[in-house]
Structure formats: structure tokens, C-alpha cells
PLY file of the C-alpha trace (Angstrom):
ply
format ascii 1.0
element vertex 560
property float x
property float y
property float z
element edge 559
property int vertex1
property int vertex2
end_header
31.38 37.76 6.96
28.65 39.70 8.64
26.35 36.96 7.44
27.86 33.95 8.61
28.51 35.85 11.86
24.35 36.28 12.09
24.00 33.23 11.21
25.69 31.97 13.82
27.60 29.65 11.48
30.83 27.36 12.81
33.76 28.86 10.97
35.82 26.08 11.25
33.80 23.34 9.13
35.49 24.99 5.55
32.70 22.96 3.43
29.75 24.43 4.81
31.19 27.64 4.85
32.29 27.48 0.99
28.96 26.18 0.21
27.22 28.96 1.88
29.28 31.93 -0.08
28.35 29.97 -3.37
24.59 29.99 -2.31
25.03 33.88 -1.37
27.16 34.24 -4.83
24.86 32.63 -7.05
21.53 34.33 -5.52
23.45 37.72 -5.82
23.51 37.21 -9.56
20.13 36.40 -9.63
19.64 39.91 -7.78
17.67 38.20 -5.10
20.49 38.18 -2.36
18.74 41.17 0.04
15.51 39.50 -0.60
16.26 36.28 0.63
18.23 37.28 3.50
15.57 38.85 4.86
13.55 35.75 4.93
16.44 33.33 6.00
15.46 30.55 8.67
18.58 28.46 9.93
17.15 25.17 10.99
19.58 22.72 13.24
19.79 19.17 12.47
17.59 17.03 14.66
19.46 14.26 15.89
19.43 11.46 14.17
19.95 8.92 16.93
15.99 9.91 18.02
14.75 8.83 14.81
14.68 5.51 12.71
16.81 6.11 9.59
15.38 5.04 5.90
17.22 5.53 2.90
15.47 6.74 -0.38
15.04 3.19 -1.85
12.87 2.01 1.99
10.63 5.43 1.31
9.86 4.47 -2.42
9.45 0.26 -1.89
7.25 1.21 1.41
4.92 3.95 -0.51
5.27 6.15 2.01
4.84 9.47 -0.12
3.34 9.91 -3.31
5.54 9.05 -6.21
5.64 11.69 -8.94
7.14 8.97 -11.45
4.68 6.81 -11.15
1.98 9.58 -10.93
0.67 7.67 -7.78
-1.50 9.13 -5.12
-1.97 6.00 -3.21
0.88 6.05 -0.39
0.69 6.15 3.61
0.81 9.89 3.66
-2.47 10.17 2.25
-3.81 7.63 4.51
-2.75 9.37 7.31
-3.05 13.24 5.99
-6.70 14.88 7.32
-4.17 18.20 8.34
-6.00 21.13 7.94
-2.99 23.63 7.23
-0.17 23.86 4.61
2.66 23.84 7.60
0.71 20.38 8.77
0.74 18.67 5.95
4.81 19.38 5.52
5.39 18.44 9.14
3.39 15.29 8.80
5.10 14.16 5.86
8.56 14.63 7.86
7.15 12.69 10.52
6.29 9.66 8.03
10.04 9.47 6.26
11.39 10.19 9.69
9.79 7.92 12.78
10.59 7.92 16.22
13.31 5.72 17.51
13.33 6.56 20.79
11.34 4.77 23.11
9.85 7.24 25.95
9.61 10.05 22.89
7.01 7.05 21.01
5.32 6.08 24.10
4.61 9.86 24.92
3.33 10.40 21.45
0.85 7.43 22.20
-0.48 9.16 25.72
-0.75 12.38 23.55
-3.12 11.09 21.01
-5.14 9.21 23.73
-5.26 12.37 26.12
-6.82 14.42 22.59
-9.25 11.75 21.57
-10.45 12.51 24.96
-10.63 16.45 24.47
-11.56 16.06 20.71
-15.00 17.45 20.96
-13.82 20.48 22.00
-11.14 21.63 19.69
-14.05 21.98 16.87
-13.50 25.93 16.94
-9.78 25.60 16.83
-10.03 22.93 13.56
-12.16 25.35 11.91
-9.66 28.42 12.32
-6.65 26.17 11.03
-8.78 25.43 7.72
-8.96 29.26 6.85
-5.43 29.94 8.40
-2.68 31.14 5.64
0.21 29.21 5.31
2.04 31.10 8.05
5.54 29.97 7.24
5.75 31.13 3.53
3.36 33.97 4.06
5.65 35.61 6.90
8.99 34.75 4.55
6.73 36.36 1.75
5.89 39.80 3.59
9.55 39.85 5.03
10.91 39.96 1.35
8.69 43.06 1.00
10.14 44.40 3.22
14.03 44.26 1.52
15.75 47.44 -0.21
14.69 47.05 -3.95
18.07 46.49 -5.91
18.50 49.76 -8.16
18.46 47.22 -11.02
14.71 46.33 -10.62
11.91 48.43 -11.93
8.74 47.85 -9.98
5.75 48.73 -12.67
3.40 47.93 -10.82
2.30 49.52 -6.68
1.16 46.88 -5.09
2.10 48.26 -1.90
-1.71 48.44 -0.99
-2.61 45.61 -1.75
0.08 43.68 0.36
-0.77 45.59 3.36
-4.44 44.59 2.78
-3.38 41.02 2.83
-1.10 41.69 5.72
-3.93 43.17 8.17
-6.06 39.72 6.97
-3.55 38.02 8.50
-3.05 39.86 11.50
-6.76 39.67 12.09
-6.73 35.59 11.73
-3.94 35.51 14.29
-6.06 37.20 17.02
-8.49 34.90 16.10
-5.81 32.03 16.53
-4.53 33.54 19.67
-8.00 33.06 21.77
-8.06 29.84 20.44
-4.52 28.33 21.69
-5.59 30.49 24.81
-8.89 28.50 25.54
-6.81 25.00 24.43
-3.75 26.01 26.57
-6.31 25.99 29.66
-8.13 23.07 29.00
-4.66 21.62 29.23
-3.98 23.28 32.31
-7.26 22.25 33.67
-7.00 18.05 32.80
-3.87 17.04 32.04
-0.09 16.55 32.53
1.14 14.97 29.72
4.58 15.62 28.90
4.48 16.78 24.85
1.16 18.61 25.96
2.54 20.13 28.61
5.56 21.19 25.95
3.04 22.53 23.18
1.24 24.15 26.42
4.64 26.01 26.98
5.08 27.31 24.00
1.43 28.52 23.75
2.28 30.71 27.19
5.59 32.12 25.48
3.69 33.31 22.24
0.89 34.83 24.91
2.65 36.30 27.04
6.67 36.65 26.72
7.86 39.80 24.50
7.22 39.59 21.65
4.08 38.07 21.86
1.33 37.06 19.47
-0.61 40.34 20.65
2.40 42.89 20.67
3.42 41.56 17.16
-0.21 42.64 16.01
-0.73 45.91 17.88
2.79 47.07 16.67
2.13 46.94 13.26
-1.59 48.24 13.61
-0.41 50.83 15.42
1.52 52.34 11.93
-0.93 51.93 9.50
-4.66 53.52 9.35
-7.07 52.71 7.16
-8.29 55.87 4.98
-10.69 55.81 1.66
-9.91 51.73 1.21
-6.27 52.94 1.31
-3.13 52.18 3.96
-1.27 55.37 5.16
0.92 56.53 8.38
-0.92 57.58 11.36
0.43 61.18 11.67
3.57 60.77 13.46
4.90 57.73 11.88
6.39 58.50 8.74
7.65 62.26 8.31
8.10 62.87 4.59
4.26 61.46 4.17
3.28 64.02 6.96
5.12 66.93 4.63
3.48 65.86 2.04
0.39 65.80 3.71
0.33 69.40 4.88
1.56 70.54 1.26
-1.22 68.81 -0.30
-3.80 70.29 2.10
-2.16 73.80 1.12
-2.81 73.52 -2.49
-6.33 72.63 -1.63
-6.86 75.13 0.31
-5.57 78.13 -2.50
-7.84 76.31 -4.68
-10.83 76.70 -2.24
-9.21 80.11 -1.81
-9.02 81.15 -5.74
-12.55 79.82 -6.22
-14.34 82.15 -3.95
-12.15 85.00 -5.34
-13.33 84.29 -8.74
-16.77 83.82 -8.24
-16.82 87.46 -6.42
-15.18 88.62 -9.37
-17.55 87.72 -11.63
-20.41 87.82 -9.78
-21.99 84.48 -9.46
-24.00 83.20 -6.85
-23.17 79.15 -8.48
-19.95 77.89 -9.35
-18.57 74.57 -8.76
-15.00 73.09 -8.58
-14.75 69.73 -10.60
-12.93 67.05 -11.70
-12.55 66.08 -15.42
-9.77 66.53 -17.75
-7.90 68.29 -15.16
-7.64 67.59 -11.10
-9.70 71.17 -10.86
-11.71 73.04 -13.24
-14.32 75.71 -12.68
-17.34 74.47 -14.13
-19.89 77.56 -15.26
-23.54 77.55 -16.27
-24.35 78.98 -20.04
-26.76 81.06 -18.65
-24.19 83.07 -16.03
-21.68 83.01 -19.26
-24.05 85.11 -21.39
-24.05 88.28 -18.45
-20.67 88.01 -17.60
-17.27 88.40 -19.34
-14.69 86.12 -19.42
-11.35 87.12 -17.86
-8.38 87.21 -20.19
-6.61 84.44 -18.34
-9.56 82.00 -18.74
-9.02 78.51 -20.35
-11.79 76.57 -22.07
-11.51 72.99 -21.00
-14.19 71.06 -21.42
-18.13 71.09 -20.84
-21.09 69.26 -20.24
-25.05 69.61 -20.90
-25.77 73.22 -20.06
-22.36 74.27 -18.49
-18.69 75.03 -19.56
-14.93 74.35 -17.71
-12.30 77.07 -17.42
-9.13 77.11 -15.84
-6.65 80.08 -15.16
-2.86 80.51 -14.95
-3.39 80.04 -10.61
-5.13 76.95 -10.57
-2.83 75.51 -13.45
-0.15 76.75 -11.22
-1.82 74.22 -8.29
-2.57 71.33 -10.63
1.09 71.31 -11.54
1.88 71.53 -7.83
-0.66 68.97 -7.06
0.39 66.45 -9.77
4.48 66.45 -8.14
3.33 66.16 -4.71
0.99 63.15 -5.25
3.82 61.28 -7.40
5.65 61.86 -4.40
3.00 60.69 -2.30
3.05 57.21 -4.14
6.64 56.88 -3.76
6.84 57.68 -0.08
3.68 55.09 0.45
5.88 52.58 -1.42
8.74 53.05 1.10
6.67 53.63 4.16
5.41 49.65 2.71
8.50 48.21 3.12
8.69 49.94 6.50
5.40 48.21 8.00
6.61 44.98 6.13
9.87 45.13 7.89
8.68 46.20 11.54
6.49 42.90 10.85
9.55 41.13 10.17
10.94 42.11 13.50
8.79 39.56 14.92
9.83 36.62 12.08
11.06 34.50 15.27
7.55 34.96 16.95
6.06 33.69 13.55
8.30 30.93 12.94
7.82 29.93 16.61
3.81 29.53 16.33
4.14 28.02 12.32
5.76 25.30 14.42
2.98 25.34 16.99
0.02 25.26 14.70
1.68 22.84 12.45
2.52 20.41 15.43
-0.96 20.53 16.74
-2.28 19.93 13.38
-0.71 16.95 13.00
-1.40 15.31 16.51
-4.53 15.87 16.00
-4.73 14.50 12.51
-3.01 11.56 14.03
-5.89 11.13 16.62
-8.59 11.22 13.70
-6.54 7.95 12.30
-6.29 6.35 15.41
-9.85 6.58 16.77
-11.83 8.81 15.22
-11.65 6.51 11.88
-13.76 3.46 10.75
-10.38 0.99 10.34
-9.66 -2.03 12.66
-6.80 -0.46 14.69
-4.96 -1.62 17.88
-2.54 0.45 20.05
0.89 -1.69 19.31
3.84 -2.64 22.53
6.76 -1.42 21.68
10.22 -2.23 23.87
13.60 -0.53 23.95
16.20 -1.70 21.90
18.27 -4.75 23.00
22.24 -4.08 23.33
23.24 -7.33 22.65
23.11 -10.63 20.74
22.36 -12.50 24.04
18.79 -10.02 24.23
16.18 -11.24 23.16
14.53 -8.84 20.29
10.92 -9.93 19.41
8.77 -9.05 16.50
4.90 -10.49 16.95
2.04 -9.39 14.89
-1.30 -10.85 14.65
-3.71 -10.77 11.70
-1.12 -7.51 10.41
-2.64 -6.09 7.21
-1.50 -3.96 4.29
-2.37 -0.32 5.26
-3.78 0.65 1.76
-5.45 -2.85 1.19
-7.01 -2.60 4.34
-8.22 0.55 4.03
-10.00 0.03 0.68
-10.42 -3.47 1.12
-12.23 -4.12 4.92
-11.93 -8.10 3.96
-8.78 -7.76 3.42
-6.97 -10.85 5.15
-4.12 -10.47 7.73
-1.07 -12.42 8.62
0.97 -13.78 11.45
4.83 -13.17 12.55
7.05 -14.11 14.52
10.30 -13.43 15.21
12.64 -14.01 18.46
16.07 -14.84 19.34
15.62 -18.48 17.53
13.72 -17.28 14.48
15.46 -13.82 13.17
15.14 -14.91 9.42
12.26 -15.91 7.04
13.07 -17.34 3.91
10.01 -16.48 1.77
9.03 -18.52 -1.27
6.04 -19.33 -3.89
4.93 -18.41 -6.56
4.68 -14.65 -8.44
1.53 -13.29 -7.12
1.23 -15.48 -3.47
2.16 -12.61 -1.59
5.41 -12.43 -0.91
6.19 -8.75 -1.58
3.17 -7.61 0.48
3.92 -9.31 3.32
6.85 -7.32 3.53
5.27 -4.35 2.91
2.73 -5.03 5.63
5.35 -5.60 8.14
7.50 -2.01 6.92
4.22 0.32 6.90
3.14 -0.46 10.38
6.90 -0.82 11.91
6.42 2.70 10.35
3.24 3.83 11.91
3.60 2.26 15.10
7.05 4.19 15.72
5.34 7.45 14.77
3.35 6.46 17.68
0.07 5.37 16.05
-2.34 2.77 15.85
-1.37 -0.21 13.97
-3.57 -2.42 11.61
-3.19 -5.55 13.59
-5.23 -7.37 16.42
-1.64 -7.37 18.42
1.80 -6.15 17.59
4.56 -6.07 19.65
8.18 -5.63 18.84
11.95 -4.50 20.19
12.11 -0.74 18.46
13.82 -0.75 15.31
17.06 1.84 14.37
17.07 1.31 11.02
15.19 -0.23 8.41
16.19 -1.41 5.15
14.17 -2.77 1.74
15.39 -4.51 -1.31
11.66 -4.86 -3.32
11.25 -4.61 -6.92
13.44 -4.07 -9.88
14.14 -0.62 -11.58
17.19 0.80 -13.37
18.75 4.14 -13.82
19.97 4.89 -17.70
20.33 8.14 -17.29
22.49 7.71 -14.41
24.29 4.55 -15.78
22.69 2.45 -13.09
21.19 -1.16 -14.16
19.05 -3.36 -12.34
21.94 -5.40 -11.45
23.85 -2.42 -10.06
21.09 -1.33 -7.70
20.55 -4.52 -6.39
24.18 -4.30 -5.04
24.07 -0.85 -3.83
20.61 -1.75 -1.86
22.47 -4.95 -0.56
26.01 -3.33 0.18
23.58 -0.64 2.48
22.16 -3.55 4.58
25.63 -5.24 4.89
27.57 -1.63 5.97
25.00 -0.33 7.86
22.57 -2.80 9.68
22.42 -3.48 13.21
20.83 -6.40 15.46
18.27 -4.12 16.20
17.55 -3.66 12.53
14.32 -4.79 10.02
15.79 -6.07 6.84
12.81 -6.83 3.92
14.42 -8.35 0.93
13.20 -9.57 -1.96
14.34 -11.65 -4.95
17.62 -10.80 -4.63
19.57 -12.16 -7.54
17.04 -11.30 -10.02
19.10 -9.07 -11.92
21.65 -11.20 -13.00
22.41 -14.99 -13.93
20.59 -17.84 -12.35
24.06 -19.23 -10.78
25.06 -15.87 -10.23
22.24 -14.70 -8.57
21.90 -17.63 -6.34
25.27 -16.71 -5.02
24.59 -13.41 -4.25
21.94 -14.60 -2.21
23.17 -17.24 -0.30
26.42 -15.58 0.58
24.21 -12.24 1.84
21.97 -14.35 3.47
24.76 -16.26 5.38
26.34 -12.84 6.28
23.48 -11.68 7.94
22.81 -14.64 9.95
26.56 -15.26 11.20
27.99 -11.22 11.60
24.79 -8.78 11.64
21.37 -10.86 13.38
19.24 -8.35 12.56
15.43 -9.31 12.02
14.69 -10.54 8.46
12.46 -11.18 5.47
13.99 -12.85 2.61
11.35 -13.93 -0.29
13.11 -15.62 -2.99
12.27 -18.00 -6.15
15.57 -20.19 -5.16
13.33 -22.45 -3.01
16.64 -24.67 -2.93
18.18 -21.66 -0.68
16.45 -23.22 2.62
17.75 -26.87 1.82
21.29 -25.16 1.44
20.86 -23.12 4.80
19.55 -26.06 6.81
22.48 -28.44 5.66
24.84 -26.02 6.86
22.95 -24.94 10.22
26.10 -24.93 12.43
0 1
1 2
2 3
3 4
4 5
5 6
6 7
7 8
8 9
9 10
10 11
11 12
12 13
13 14
14 15
15 16
16 17
17 18
18 19
19 20
20 21
21 22
22 23
23 24
24 25
25 26
26 27
27 28
28 29
29 30
30 31
31 32
32 33
33 34
34 35
35 36
36 37
37 38
38 39
39 40
40 41
41 42
42 43
43 44
44 45
45 46
46 47
47 48
48 49
49 50
50 51
51 52
52 53
53 54
54 55
55 56
56 57
57 58
58 59
59 60
60 61
61 62
62 63
63 64
64 65
65 66
66 67
67 68
68 69
69 70
70 71
71 72
72 73
73 74
74 75
75 76
76 77
77 78
78 79
79 80
80 81
81 82
82 83
83 84
84 85
85 86
86 87
87 88
88 89
89 90
90 91
91 92
92 93
93 94
94 95
95 96
96 97
97 98
98 99
99 100
100 101
101 102
102 103
103 104
104 105
105 106
106 107
107 108
108 109
109 110
110 111
111 112
112 113
113 114
114 115
115 116
116 117
117 118
118 119
119 120
120 121
121 122
122 123
123 124
124 125
125 126
126 127
127 128
128 129
129 130
130 131
131 132
132 133
133 134
134 135
135 136
136 137
137 138
138 139
139 140
140 141
141 142
142 143
143 144
144 145
145 146
146 147
147 148
148 149
149 150
150 151
151 152
152 153
153 154
154 155
155 156
156 157
157 158
158 159
159 160
160 161
161 162
162 163
163 164
164 165
165 166
166 167
167 168
168 169
169 170
170 171
171 172
172 173
173 174
174 175
175 176
176 177
177 178
178 179
179 180
180 181
181 182
182 183
183 184
184 185
185 186
186 187
187 188
188 189
189 190
190 191
191 192
192 193
193 194
194 195
195 196
196 197
197 198
198 199
199 200
200 201
201 202
202 203
203 204
204 205
205 206
206 207
207 208
208 209
209 210
210 211
211 212
212 213
213 214
214 215
215 216
216 217
217 218
218 219
219 220
220 221
221 222
222 223
223 224
224 225
225 226
226 227
227 228
228 229
229 230
230 231
231 232
232 233
233 234
234 235
235 236
236 237
237 238
238 239
239 240
240 241
241 242
242 243
243 244
244 245
245 246
246 247
247 248
248 249
249 250
250 251
251 252
252 253
253 254
254 255
255 256
256 257
257 258
258 259
259 260
260 261
261 262
262 263
263 264
264 265
265 266
266 267
267 268
268 269
269 270
270 271
271 272
272 273
273 274
274 275
275 276
276 277
277 278
278 279
279 280
280 281
281 282
282 283
283 284
284 285
285 286
286 287
287 288
288 289
289 290
290 291
291 292
292 293
293 294
294 295
295 296
296 297
297 298
298 299
299 300
300 301
301 302
302 303
303 304
304 305
305 306
306 307
307 308
308 309
309 310
310 311
311 312
312 313
313 314
314 315
315 316
316 317
317 318
318 319
319 320
320 321
321 322
322 323
323 324
324 325
325 326
326 327
327 328
328 329
329 330
330 331
331 332
332 333
333 334
334 335
335 336
336 337
337 338
338 339
339 340
340 341
341 342
342 343
343 344
344 345
345 346
346 347
347 348
348 349
349 350
350 351
351 352
352 353
353 354
354 355
355 356
356 357
357 358
358 359
359 360
360 361
361 362
362 363
363 364
364 365
365 366
366 367
367 368
368 369
369 370
370 371
371 372
372 373
373 374
374 375
375 376
376 377
377 378
378 379
379 380
380 381
381 382
382 383
383 384
384 385
385 386
386 387
387 388
388 389
389 390
390 391
391 392
392 393
393 394
394 395
395 396
396 397
397 398
398 399
399 400
400 401
401 402
402 403
403 404
404 405
405 406
406 407
407 408
408 409
409 410
410 411
411 412
412 413
413 414
414 415
415 416
416 417
417 418
418 419
419 420
420 421
421 422
422 423
423 424
424 425
425 426
426 427
427 428
428 429
429 430
430 431
431 432
432 433
433 434
434 435
435 436
436 437
437 438
438 439
439 440
440 441
441 442
442 443
443 444
444 445
445 446
446 447
447 448
448 449
449 450
450 451
451 452
452 453
453 454
454 455
455 456
456 457
457 458
458 459
459 460
460 461
461 462
462 463
463 464
464 465
465 466
466 467
467 468
468 469
469 470
470 471
471 472
472 473
473 474
474 475
475 476
476 477
477 478
478 479
479 480
480 481
481 482
482 483
483 484
484 485
485 486
486 487
487 488
488 489
489 490
490 491
491 492
492 493
493 494
494 495
495 496
496 497
497 498
498 499
499 500
500 501
501 502
502 503
503 504
504 505
505 506
506 507
507 508
508 509
509 510
510 511
511 512
512 513
513 514
514 515
515 516
516 517
517 518
518 519
519 520
520 521
521 522
522 523
523 524
524 525
525 526
526 527
527 528
528 529
529 530
530 531
531 532
532 533
533 534
534 535
535 536
536 537
537 538
538 539
539 540
540 541
541 542
542 543
543 544
544 545
545 546
546 547
547 548
548 549
549 550
550 551
551 552
552 553
553 554
554 555
555 556
556 557
557 558
558 559
């Protein structure tokens, strides 16, 4: 109940609550609950009405991200990804599979990329800093986990505290450098633009720099409790009372050893006697020349020697050594606890680090898209995007001139483009032709360029104007999933069902060789009835590629 309350979870949603409880129970069974809770992030889902919707098949068919099954690295993601941070790479992937569907947001992003192109020369130092950054999101979660109380079932065989705090200090130094570059970017934005997206970013920068808890405050808070002494990270005096007590006791023992050494030296009448560390922490080292003229006390115990010298301890020194060994073990244990407290202190600023990670990711992606649109050698043009229509009487257009497949055009500048024209009297294109004639290529070309345009990017076309797309459907290629008991025909029907049930007048459907998974006449019947349904009941922009060339004649005969 306490966890659910802290997560601000809606308890009226029984399904969400029950699944969350099951998740926590599973983590607890793995002895991972404490660590997981300390680094848990709850994110609100984005309003889906602002995004272009695609299913997994569309993402696969349009090669938006690398396909692990085919071991292919060629994708729209690989074409766009020049991000310098892991956070940016993850956000770019999200933007590609969730393009925008809000007209004002797309225009705002287009303007942002145009402005960033103008000031790009001033971002060199920021980009260099990005390239050296750790993964802020994962690193801060990892450090937060170190601050969790260890379960008693777990035994720590290695003390990694010092190494972890060293890594933390390196991270804090990077954050101080990053803070300075973000301040420079903020000043540049203030002086040169009123772009909406950049002003929002600028507001976030100012919050992270000025409003508590800000970046420098978080860095300072951690650094005020930790000092470096002899390459060891220890608490400042007064920060950790247990450590202060042990340090005082160790200092007392060292003082007792020094006093005992002086006492023995006087008793034996020696002018020179050293205290060394060999087999034991403290040993009296006396030269063999001196040993010939003195009488060794009865409580002296021989422990080791070196050329010309012998080493001894007495009962007082042995007592000090045993006491010191116990204190040093206590000191190591206390430093582990102190390390956990340092990471808990660091984790108090988790929201600051999370907001900083999101900010860096967004800036990194915007700079990557700027490089793609304006700094690459590709021949790209800015698309003209109109709002969605609200009824079938309005004109919904899609006009593309010399439009090219992004992946093919990027690798082959001589790739030949195509022209496509959709309007109210021409919403359906039926393509027929031989295999390898380019039917699937033109569908992928259109789909990928629409996604680029609704991400706010320039496109591979000399001209592209269209009304916004709310959903993008594909039925391309043939595959089965026998392990899931889904045949090629079954998958075809699933994909067509999604179009029939979910497509709207603002959707774009790309259908290739529907009916190939069954017999000729059954396949033709499915293809013909599906196309008629799209024309009469949905009215969305559609490219329908087929080998059923007589389908065109059938539709023209029943044009009414």
C-alpha cells in the first residue's frame, strides 16, 4: 500500500494494481525489490492523439529499426542516427516509431531544426561534451541501486565502494562541465530566437540551473560529504560519527605505538631503532651490530629479519596490533555503510538527473536531425504539411514529385524517383506489373518519407505536400509464424482486419499482393472485397499492389 501510494497510482484500476503487485512480488522473490524500488521511474503515457499510430508489422515492413531476425542493420534508424549519447539514441528510436500527428507540433519542430542549422557552428563544444558523457539515465539508476539496503541473504565478497564513489565523482565532474555548456546554449537561445520548442528547452535548462534542487546544488551536496585522502574516499569530519570515532581510536593506537617505541629505545640505550611493517603492522627493527651489545628483553618475540637487521614485537605492541586489526575491519565496514549513504544522498536528486537526461537526449536528437536535414550530402526538401480533414467532402491530398526510397537514395544518388498524386477523385492507386517491377519499393518509399515528414524532417523528394496521416497500415511481403500457430494466410487476414477495423479517412494504407496466401480465386475474392470496402466505407489514401490485373477491369465496370 505504501509503495502504491508513493507511486501515485490510480487504485481504481484493478488490472494495473494487480499487475504491479505481482511484479513487486516477483522482484522480492529474486531478492531485488529493495534495489529496484530505489531506482524506479514511473512515466506517464504520451497522449496517443498527438502521434501517428503504427503496429509492429508496419514498423517491420518499412524497415524503421534494425530487424534482429534477419540480422539486418539497414534501417531508417541507422540512416538518422548520428546521436552522441545513449539517451539520444534511445529517444531517436522512440521518435521514429512514434512520429508526430499534431500539425502545430510538426511545424514547430521544422522551425527548430531550421534554427539549429543557423547556430550549428556554436554547438561544437556541447557536441564534444555529449560524446564523452556516460549514460546518465542508466548510470543514475545504477548508483541509486547502490544506496539500497542490502538484503541479509546476500553476502558481499568484494568491497567495491571506493571504486563506485570514484566513478560517481567522475560523473559529477562531467555534470559540472555539461552545466557550463548548457548555460552557453541557453544564453544563445535567449539572444537569437523565440522558437517555441527551443524556448521550452531553455526553460528546462534554467530550471535545472537555478531552481532547487539544481545541477550544481546536487553536485555540491555530494562533494561536501566526501573527501579524498591517500586515493581513498572518506567522509569529512563530522559527517559520519561512527567513522570519526574509529579514526580517533586508530590515532590513539598509533600514538601508543610511538610512545612504546620511544620507551623501548631508551630502555635498551639505542640511538637508532625503526618501526616497520612486515609480517605484522608494527615491528621493532634493530641492527645486528646493536644486538651484540644489548640484552634482549624476555618479552621480545622474534618475527622476521633482513640483511643486517632483526625484527621483534613485545606484548604491548602485540596488543596494539590486535586492537588495530579489529578497528580496521570496523573501519572497512563503516566505509561500506558510508558509501551507501553517499549514494542515497545522490539519489535524493533523482528527479534532477532524470530531467537532465531527458534534456540532453532531446538536444542530442534535435542536433542529429539537423545534421541529417541540412548537413548531409543527401538531396532533401522540406515538405508542406496540411492539417487532417474532418469529413469526406474535404479535399485530402498527397502530392509527391521525384520521391525516392531513403535507404536506396542514400546509398545510390542515381536512384530514380517516382511521382505520386492523391486527391478526392484519386484516393486509390492500384498497381499491377511483373515481379521486381518496383511495386513494394514505391510503397515503402511513400511510407518512410511520410514518417520522416511527420518527424519534422526534410524528405527524399523534390516536392512533397500532404494532409497529415493519423494511422499508417502495411500489408507487405509474406511470412508465417508457425511457432505461434499463425500461417501466412492467417497473418494476412490479421493485417487486413486491422485496416478494416481501425483505418480512418486520414489514414494511409499500403497493401501488397493481398490474397497470395490462399488459392487464386479465394485470394481474388478477398482482394476485391477488401478494396471495395476501403473505397466505399473508409475512403483513406491507399496503394494497392496486386498481380490480379483483372481487378482493375472489375472495379471500372462497377465504378458507380
